[in-house]
C-alpha positions, 0 to 999 in steps of 0.5 A, a space after each residue: 371917099 367914093 361914094 359907093 365905097 363902104 368903110 366896113 367891106 367885109 368880116 370873116 371868122 378865122 378857124 377857131 382853136 379846137 378846144 373853143 369850139 365846144 364853148 359858147 359863144 364859140 359853139 353858135 351857128 352864126 360864128 361856126 357857119 360864117 365864112 365871108 360876110 360882105 357888106 353892100 349897102 351904106 345901112 345893113 341891119 341884122 335881124 333874128 330871134 332872141 339868142 341867135 347871137 345878134 349882140 354877141 355878133 355886133 360887141 365882137 365886131 365893136 371890139 374888133 374895130 377898136 371901140 368899147 365893149 360897153 359903148 362909146 368911141 374908140 377914145 372910151 375905156 371904161 368897164 362895169 363888168 367885163 363880160 365879152 369873149 375874146 371872140 374878136 380876136 378870131 374875127 377878120 375885117 376888110 376895110 378900106 383904105 381912107 378911115 371915118 371920120 369917127 367911129 361909135 359903138 351904140 348899145 343899148 343895154 348899157 347906155 346908163 354905164 355910158 353915159 355916167 362915164 361922159 358926166 364923170 369925164 366931163 367929155 363935151 359934144 353930146 348936147 347941152 343938157 347931161 344925157 342922165 338929165 333926159 328921158 331914156 328915149 331923149 337920151 338917145 336922140 340927143 346923142 344922134 343928133 349931137 355925136 353922130 356926124 357925115 363919114 362915120 361908122 356906126 355899130 348899134 345894137 337895138 337902137 330902138 329899146 328907148 324910143 317910141 314909134 315916132 321917134 323911131 321914124 326921127 332916127 330912119 331919117 337921121 341914118 338916111 341923112 347921114 347915109 347920104 353923107 358918107 356914112 356907115 351903119 351896121 345895125 342889130 335890131 327888131 324894130 319893123 320900123 328901122 328895117 323897113 328903110 329902102 336903101 338898107 339891106 337886111 340880113 337874117 341871122 336865122 338864116 346864116 345871114 341870108 339877105 332878106 325882103 322886108 316883107 319876108 322878114 318874121 319881123 315884119 310877118 309877126 306884127 302884121 298878123 297881130 295888127 291885123 288881127 289882134 283879137 283872134 291872136 290873143 284868144 288863140 294865146 290864152 284860150 
């Protein structure tokens, strides 16, 4: 596969039935206003305020790619609770002719369910230890180290949720290594560490997926303000 070619090139929402447009999630701006989203880098970050639709978008994308809504590869078909919409039916994907070696959807909020399914099925390839025998963060890294390979397509929803700052740097290193080996990542995140990745692109869902510089993101500005003025910020907040 040519190094510059991406497995997932673009995403487009087809026209949604008028009956659906006033209902969630069809009525959120990122669905109503999105025409065509092009991916230009091997690592793309989706940022935005809570409730803007990051997880909705990333879930819809994963389902359209044939992945389980609660996480895993195409071979996982479990459901703890069916809460996803049929929004994926209105999604069109532009894909490369060459398929990725593997695809995986990591959803932080349902990782426990995924780990339980791995254990129930006795599936190998996730490390020597049971994912449930590790701490939450260790289980995440065990998954990344053992299941993520070169030439893969990885959809990640808030992978920083279980990771300390230093472990987020470890994840950043793994992402860089795999992207240089032909893998593509699409990551919804609130992490100022992850989105600092020099070879990635940040898309701001607060601004209709506009490509944004790191220091212009609300994430960077909020953390910077707090770290540099944490006493004053708290005085303003509490008083």
